[in-house]
C-alpha positions, 0 to 999 in steps of 0.5 A: 499500500505504501509503495502504490500510494507513492507512485503518482508522486514519483511519477510527477517528480520524474516529470518535473525533473525531466520536463522542466529541467531538461526542457523536453516533453514526455508523451503524457501531459503533466497534471500535477500541482504547479504554481498558478503562473509560469513564464519562460523566455528563451534565446537560442542561437544556432550556427552551421560553420560557414553556412547558416545562422539562426537566432530565435527567441521564444516567450511561453506563458502558462496559467493554472485555472484550477482543478488541473485545468491549464491554458498556455500561449507560446510565441516564437520568432527567428531570423535565418541568414547564411548559405546552404548547399544547393544540391549541385555538384562542385565542378572545375571552373566557375559554375553559374546558376540562376535560382527560382528567385532570380538570384545568380549563384556563382561558385569557384573552382571545385567549390560546392554551389551555395544558395544564400538567403535571409528569412524571418519567421513568426509563430504562435501556438496556444494549448488548453488542458482540461480534465474530462473526469478523475482519470481522463484528460483532454489537451487541445491546441492550435498553431500558426507560423508565417514566413515570407514564402511559407505559411502553416496552420495547425491544430492538435487533440490529445487524450490521456487516461490514468490507470493502475492507481495513476501508475499507468498512463495511456495517451492518444493524439492526432494533429493536422497542418495545412501549409502554403508554399509561396517561393519567391517568383513562384513554384518551379516545375519539377524535373525542368531546367533550373533556368525554366520560367515555368512556375506556379504562384503557390502550392500546398501541403497537408500533414496528419500525425497520429501518436499512441503512448504508454507511460509506466511507473516500474517502481519508486525510482523508474519510469518507462515510456513507449510511443508510436508515431505515424505521419502522413504528408501529401502535396508539394514536398519538394524544396523549391531552392534545391537542384541536381546537376549533371557532370559538366552539364545542366542543373534541374529542379528536384522532384520528390514524391508527393506522398510520404508516410512515416513511422517511428517507435521510441522507448524511454527510461527515466531513472530517479537517483536517491541516497548520495546522488539524490536529485539526479536523473538518468534519461535514456531514449532510443528511437527507430524511424522509417518511411516509404521513401526508404529512409530508415534511422536510429537515434540514441539520446543519453542525458544525466541530470547531476544535482550539484547542490541545492540550487544548481545542477549540470546535465551532460548530453550525447545524441547519436543518429544514423540514417539511410538515404532516400531511394531517389537520392543521388549525388549527380545526374547522368544524361537521363533525368528520372521522375523523382530525384533529389541531391539534398544532403539531408536525404543522404546516408549520414551520421550525426553526433551531438555532445554538450551540456546544460547548466541550471541554477535556481536564483530564488524560489520563483526564478530559475536560469538555464544555459545550454551549449552543444556541438553537432558533427554530421558526416556522410557516407558519400565522402564528396559531401562536405561535413557539417559542423554546428554550434548551439547556444541557449539561455532560458529564464523561467519564473513560477509563482 
């Protein structure tokens, strides 16, 4: 009886330790008692060396309405500048390409052609969590984002049920997005030469995601979570700013299938430490992903939240990821242009290693600050592709009262 009565407390403690301090969401909505107001301000900087820079600010406000009912609002805006590989191959001599936006790209001798850009994005998301009964909870949300060449509208619905004296939680959710793509100077026609002026004004994409999950308290110190995800995407799935080129020949607008179905299965183990390591949390997560583009991926995330003293903690982090290439990925075109092809490096066979850490300090009973630094290295099985190196910095200020 004593062990069972403590299970919800252990579960809520683990949720707090991982969701609040590690900045990640579990598959079940937290409904434990929290302060009436929670406010979170974040500044995020991402830098791909010699490529892209992203600065993002996020404001988050959450209000406890009482009786386990919450509303929240999240605002995000970011500025993206820099250059990204266009998909064309490095060739001897100077290479000149005209993009769909009318911009002329010039790359030097044996240099990877890059597409330069600058963009600003603004996003809003609202969420409402409400108990349907003593054991059932409903979470609903809406979201909207805007860029000068892209708009997205979405909504989500998640229902969860507690069982076994709240030591087990079942979760099911569905979300949908409707996106409008409006590239500069129109949507390029797939498989046509990059210089072609045949373009549509815009195109659309629809997304439906379904998730199922279970969270189980194993004992006083351990929680395991299993989640399944299915995604369905239909419509314009090309990148309007990516091309593929022939060796010594022309460049062509990429062409991807107009349908993509995705599946993933993840398992997560949370270990709450006691005694000498009281307050520490070990967080292990493995995820397997596959889709009908023949992409398969394995990801392993390892976090260890180390409590330094009553007010500070440190969380080292390592993530390893490997994925196979899409069936239509190619490095360059031959004399025959197929129906589907893409030279986008994100669809190549690749591996990624991320290492870093987060330092948190509780300034007083109401305020906590967190600082995160990470390094990302991405390599490709095709050694002709340039390796990617990224630096990540984030600062978060959180107030609860």
